[in-house]
C-alpha positions as CSV (number, residue, x, y, z in Angstrom):
1,M,15.4,7.7,12.1
2,A,13.9,4.9,10.0
3,T,13.2,5.9,6.4
4,N,10.5,4.8,4.0
5,D,12.8,2.4,2.3
6,D,13.8,0.9,5.6
7,H,10.1,0.3,6.5
8,K,9.4,-1.3,3.1
9,E,12.5,-3.5,3.5
10,T,11.4,-4.6,7.0
11,L,7.9,-5.3,5.7
12,Q,9.3,-7.3,2.8
13,I,11.5,-9.4,5.2
14,M,8.6,-10.1,7.5
15,T,6.4,-11.1,4.6
16,E,9.1,-13.5,3.3
17,K,9.5,-15.0,6.8
18,Q,5.7,-15.6,7.1
19,L,5.6,-17.3,3.7
20,D,8.6,-19.4,4.7
21,E,6.9,-20.4,8.0
22,Q,3.7,-21.4,6.1
23,E,5.7,-23.5,3.7
24,K,7.5,-25.3,6.6
25,L,4.2,-25.9,8.4
26,K,2.6,-27.4,5.2
27,Q,5.5,-29.7,4.9
28,E,5.2,-30.7,8.6
29,I,1.4,-31.4,8.1
30,Q,2.2,-33.6,5.0
31,Q,4.8,-35.5,7.1
32,L,2.3,-36.1,9.9
33,Q,-0.4,-37.3,7.4
34,D,2.2,-39.7,5.9
35,E,2.9,-41.0,9.5
36,I,-0.8,-41.7,10.0
37,E,-0.9,-43.7,6.8
38,K,2.2,-45.6,7.9
39,M,0.6,-46.3,11.3
40,K,-2.5,-47.7,9.6
41,C,-0.5,-49.9,7.3
42,K,1.7,-51.2,10.1
43,A,-1.4,-51.9,12.3
44,E,-2.9,-53.9,9.4
45,E,0.3,-55.9,8.9
46,I,0.5,-56.6,12.7
47,E,-3.1,-57.6,12.7
48,L,-2.6,-60.1,9.9
49,I,0.3,-61.7,11.7
50,E,-1.5,-61.9,15.0
51,E,-4.6,-63.3,13.2
52,R,-2.5,-66.1,11.6
53,K,-0.9,-66.9,14.9
54,Y,-4.3,-67.0,16.5
55,N,-5.8,-69.3,13.8
56,D,-2.8,-71.6,14.0
57,E,-3.1,-71.9,17.8
58,I,-6.8,-72.5,17.7
59,E,-6.3,-75.2,15.0
60,K,-3.7,-76.9,17.1
61,M,-5.8,-76.9,20.2
62,K,-8.7,-78.4,18.3
63,N,-6.5,-81.2,16.9
64,K,-5.3,-82.0,20.4
65,T,-8.9,-82.1,21.5
66,Q,-8.2,-79.7,24.3
67,D,-10.9,-78.5,26.7
68,I,-13.5,-76.2,25.1
69,N,-13.1,-73.8,28.0
70,Q,-9.4,-73.4,27.3
71,I,-10.1,-72.8,23.6
72,Q,-12.7,-70.1,24.5
73,A,-10.2,-68.4,26.9
74,T,-7.7,-68.3,24.0
75,I,-10.3,-66.7,21.7
76,D,-11.3,-64.2,24.4
77,Q,-7.7,-63.3,25.0
78,Y,-7.1,-62.8,21.2
79,K,-10.1,-60.5,20.9
80,F,-9.0,-58.5,24.0
81,N,-5.4,-58.1,22.6
82,K,-6.8,-57.1,19.2
83,R,-9.0,-54.3,20.8
84,M,-6.0,-53.1,22.8
85,R,-3.8,-52.9,19.6
86,E,-6.6,-51.0,17.8
87,F,-6.9,-48.7,20.8
88,D,-3.2,-47.9,20.8
89,V,-3.2,-47.2,17.1
90,L,-6.2,-44.9,17.5
91,I,-4.5,-43.0,20.3
92,Q,-1.3,-42.5,18.2
93,I,-3.4,-41.4,15.2
94,E,-5.4,-39.0,17.4
95,K,-2.2,-37.4,18.8
96,T,-0.9,-37.0,15.3
97,K,-4.1,-35.4,14.2
98,Q,-3.9,-33.0,17.1
99,Q,-0.4,-32.1,15.9
100,I,-1.8,-31.5,12.4
101,E,-4.5,-29.3,13.8
102,R,-2.0,-27.2,15.7
103,A,0.1,-26.8,12.6
104,K,-3.0,-25.7,10.6
105,Q,-3.8,-23.2,13.3
106,R,-0.3,-21.8,13.1
107,I,-0.8,-21.5,9.3
108,E,-4.0,-19.6,9.8
109,Q,-2.2,-17.3,12.3
110,A,0.5,-16.7,9.8
111,K,-2.1,-15.9,7.1
112,Q,-3.7,-13.4,9.5
113,R,-0.4,-11.8,10.1
114,M,0.1,-11.6,6.3
115,I,-3.2,-9.9,5.9
116,E,-2.5,-7.5,8.7
117,M,0.9,-6.6,7.1
118,K,-0.9,-6.0,3.8
119,Y,-3.4,-3.7,5.5
120,Q,-0.5,-2.0,7.2
121,K,1.2,-1.5,3.9
122,I,-1.9,0.0,2.4
123,R,-2.4,2.3,5.4
124,E,1.3,3.4,5.2
125,S,0.8,4.1,1.4
126,I,-2.3,6.2,2.1
127,K,-0.5,8.2,4.8
128,R,2.5,8.8,2.5
129,K,0.1,10.1,-0.2
130,Q,-1.7,12.3,2.3
131,R,1.7,13.7,3.5
132,M,2.8,14.4,-0.1
133,T,-0.5,16.1,-0.8
134,E,-0.3,18.2,2.3
135,E,3.3,19.1,1.5
136,E,2.3,20.1,-2.1
137,D,-0.6,22.2,-0.7
138,A,1.7,23.8,1.8
139,S,4.3,24.6,-0.9
140,S,1.6,26.0,-3.2
141,T,0.2,28.1,-0.3
142,E,3.6,29.4,0.6
143,K,4.4,30.2,-3.0
144,R,1.1,32.1,-3.3
145,R,1.7,33.9,0.0
146,S,5.1,34.9,-1.2
147,V,3.6,36.3,-4.4
148,F,1.2,38.5,-2.4
149,T,3.9,39.7,0.0
150,T,6.9,40.2,-2.4
151,H,5.0,40.7,-5.7
152,Y,7.6,38.6,-7.5
153,N,6.2,36.3,-10.3
154,F,2.7,37.6,-9.7
155,Y,1.9,37.7,-13.4
156,D,3.5,34.3,-14.1
157,I,1.4,32.6,-11.4
158,D,-1.9,34.5,-10.9
159,A,-2.4,36.7,-13.9
160,H,-0.6,34.7,-16.7
161,D,-3.8,33.6,-18.4
162,N,-5.5,37.0,-18.1
163,L,-2.9,39.1,-19.9
164,H,-3.7,40.0,-23.5
165,S,-2.0,42.1,-26.1
166,F,-3.8,45.1,-27.5
167,D,-3.5,47.6,-30.4
168,I,-2.7,51.1,-29.1
169,N,-4.0,52.6,-32.4
170,E,-7.5,51.1,-31.7
171,I,-7.5,52.8,-28.3
172,L,-6.5,56.2,-29.6
173,K,-8.7,56.1,-32.7
174,D,-11.3,58.9,-32.8
175,N,-10.1,60.3,-29.5
176,N,-9.3,64.0,-29.8
177,Y,-7.8,64.4,-26.3
178,F,-4.6,62.5,-27.2
179,N,-1.7,64.2,-28.8
180,D,1.6,62.9,-30.2
181,N,3.3,63.1,-26.8
182,I,0.6,61.0,-25.1
183,F,0.8,58.6,-27.9
184,N,4.6,58.3,-27.6
185,Y,4.4,57.7,-23.8
186,I,1.8,55.0,-24.1
187,E,3.6,53.4,-27.0
188,H,6.9,53.4,-25.0
189,Y,5.1,51.8,-22.0
190,S,3.5,49.2,-24.2
191,N,6.8,48.3,-25.9
192,Q,8.3,47.5,-22.5
193,F,6.3,44.3,-22.4
194,S,7.2,43.1,-25.9
195,S,10.9,44.0,-25.3
196,Y,11.1,42.6,-21.8
197,P,8.4,39.8,-21.4
198,K,9.9,38.6,-18.1
199,L,9.2,41.9,-16.2
200,N,7.8,41.2,-12.7
201,E,4.9,43.0,-11.1
202,E,7.0,45.5,-9.3
203,E,8.8,46.5,-12.5
204,I,5.5,46.8,-14.4
205,Q,4.0,49.0,-11.6
206,K,7.1,51.2,-11.8
207,E,6.7,51.7,-15.5
208,F,3.0,52.3,-15.1
209,D,3.6,55.0,-12.4
210,Q,6.1,56.7,-14.7
211,L,3.5,56.6,-17.5
212,I,0.9,58.3,-15.3
213,I,3.3,61.0,-14.3
214,N,4.2,61.7,-17.9
215,L,0.6,61.7,-19.0
216,L,-0.3,64.1,-16.1
217,N,2.5,66.4,-17.0
218,T,1.5,66.4,-20.7
219,L,-2.2,67.1,-19.8
220,N,-1.3,69.7,-17.2
221,N,-2.4,72.5,-19.5
222,Y,-5.9,71.0,-19.9
223,T,-8.5,73.1,-18.1
224,S,-10.2,70.2,-16.4
225,L,-7.0,69.1,-14.8
226,K,-5.9,72.5,-13.6
227,Y,-8.7,72.6,-11.1
228,L,-8.0,69.1,-9.6
């Protein structure tokens, strides 16, 4: 199974290949453009040579007082040959331009692939974050569900900020129904939290149950409780 790192590495390799392809195509375009310039320069050189030959030939024909029709035929032939040479050069240049255009299209295609890979990278990043969030939510939900079913760590997770210390003397002050035994039971119960701050909910409930039993036993002689 492909991992996240494998996917990143594959994406990085593909990106580097696309960049390398674009660079090669740019170099190819530059070479083709240089070829066009060379063709133009060569055509100009050939034209200068042909023009000198033509002028020399016409001059010789005039010196020999040849027939005007023959001279005109030579002129027409030169013009025709010149047009053909220009036409050949234009065809070569046009073919080279088409090669350049195809190379440019391939560059654009490579750029589009690069953009698509970037979008894919963004989409993958979003999916990874969503999965991480879902996993964190699932973990939190499972932890909270565990708290409600097993009672472990309940006060650490759900009631941590709602637990406050209190002064037992304030509670018992001006209350004539409490005697020393009741005071001792409650004080003992309260001291359990200061002595063992890491008690879980089950242990706290057990201590509380015992406190209630002790209090009921102590208050058993009260008239109001005898009739319960």
